[in-house]
C-alpha positions in Angstrom: -99.1 140.5 -111.5 -101.9 139.2 -113.8 -104.1 141.7 -115.8 -107.1 141.1 -113.7 -105.2 142.4 -110.8 -103.6 145.7 -112.9 -107.6 146.3 -114.1 -108.5 146.4 -110.7 -106.2 149.1 -109.7 -107.3 151.4 -111.7 -111.2 150.8 -111.4 -113.4 154.7 -111.6 -110.2 156.1 -113.0 -112.1 157.2 -116.0 -115.1 158.5 -114.5 -112.6 160.4 -112.3 -111.1 161.7 -115.4 -114.3 162.5 -116.7 -115.3 164.2 -113.7 -112.7 166.8 -113.9 -112.5 167.1 -118.1 -115.9 167.8 -118.4 -116.8 170.8 -116.9 -113.3 172.3 -118.8 -115.1 170.9 -122.4 -118.6 172.3 -121.8 -116.8 176.0 -120.3 -114.9 175.9 -123.5 -117.9 175.2 -125.4 -119.8 178.1 -123.6 -116.8 180.5 -124.5 -116.9 179.7 -128.1 -120.7 180.3 -128.6 -120.4 183.7 -126.6 -117.6 184.7 -128.8 -120.1 184.0 -131.4 -123.1 185.7 -130.2 -120.0 188.8 -129.7 -119.3 189.0 -133.5 -122.7 188.6 -134.4 -123.9 191.5 -132.6 -121.1 193.7 -133.6 -122.0 192.9 -137.3 -125.1 193.6 -136.3 -124.2 197.1 -135.0 -122.3 197.5 -138.0 -124.7 196.6 -140.8 -127.3 199.4 -138.5 -125.1 202.0 -138.8 -124.3 201.6 -142.1 -128.3 201.3 -143.3 -128.6 204.5 -140.8 -126.0 206.1 -142.9 -127.0 205.3 -146.1 -130.3 206.7 -145.7 -129.3 210.0 -144.0 -126.9 210.7 -146.6 -129.4 209.8 -149.5 -130.6 212.7 -151.6 -133.1 214.4 -148.7 -132.1 212.1 -146.1 -132.2 213.5 -142.6 -130.2 212.6 -139.2 -134.1 211.3 -138.1 -134.2 209.2 -141.3 -131.1 207.8 -140.6 -131.7 206.7 -136.9 -134.7 205.8 -137.8 -133.5 203.2 -140.2 -131.0 202.0 -138.0 -133.2 201.6 -135.4 -135.8 199.9 -137.7 -132.5 197.5 -138.9 -131.6 196.7 -135.5 -135.3 195.3 -134.6 -135.8 193.2 -137.8 -131.8 191.6 -137.4 -130.3 191.5 -134.3 -133.6 189.4 -132.5 -132.8 189.3 -128.5 -129.1 188.9 -128.3 -128.1 192.6 -128.8 -130.5 195.1 -126.5 -130.1 198.5 -124.8 -129.2 199.6 -128.5 -128.5 203.5 -128.8 -128.1 205.0 -132.2 -126.3 208.5 -132.6 -126.5 210.3 -135.8 -124.2 213.1 -136.8 -123.9 215.0 -140.1 -121.4 217.4 -142.0 -122.0 219.1 -145.1 -119.6 216.1 -146.5 -120.4 213.1 -144.3 -122.8 211.3 -142.1 -121.4 209.2 -139.3 -123.4 206.7 -137.2 -122.5 204.7 -134.4 -124.6 201.9 -133.1 -123.7 200.7 -129.4 -125.6 197.9 -127.3 -124.9 195.2 -124.8 -124.8 191.7 -125.9 -126.5 188.7 -124.2 -124.2 187.0 -121.8 -123.9 183.3 -121.3 -121.1 183.2 -118.5 -121.6 185.0 -115.4 -120.2 188.1 -114.9 -119.3 189.2 -118.0 -121.2 192.0 -119.9 -120.1 192.7 -123.5 -120.6 196.0 -125.1 -120.3 196.3 -128.7 -120.1 199.0 -130.8 -120.8 199.9 -134.9 -119.7 202.8 -136.7 -120.3 204.0 -140.2 -119.1 207.0 -142.0 -121.0 207.9 -145.3 -120.5 210.5 -148.0 -123.5 212.6 -148.3 -124.8 212.5 -152.2 -125.4 215.6 -153.7 -126.7 216.1 -157.2 -125.2 217.9 -159.7 -126.2 219.3 -162.8 
């Protein structure tokens, strides 16, 4: 067989392969971006919980000031990727616990990821 005849037989094979592989590659790219969004939102929730815990556990801090600090942190940092957030602050004589939960923007249909960030901070005390 001559080369020209062999080349003519696979005419369009590259197009068929690309039409099968490209959607798979695009889906993998979307999954990678979604994982990044979820991880960033989780880190934002943890950081907000830590900010709220530090504020509530400081000398003169209260549960209300801790909740306000966590919500302010979320407003500044999370942008639009974390929504429907709730902040729960509880305190004992020795520790303050802050739990931040929320939903993450989804790039993939049917996926509704949620994240939770928790921080437990010891209460500061002045000793003489």
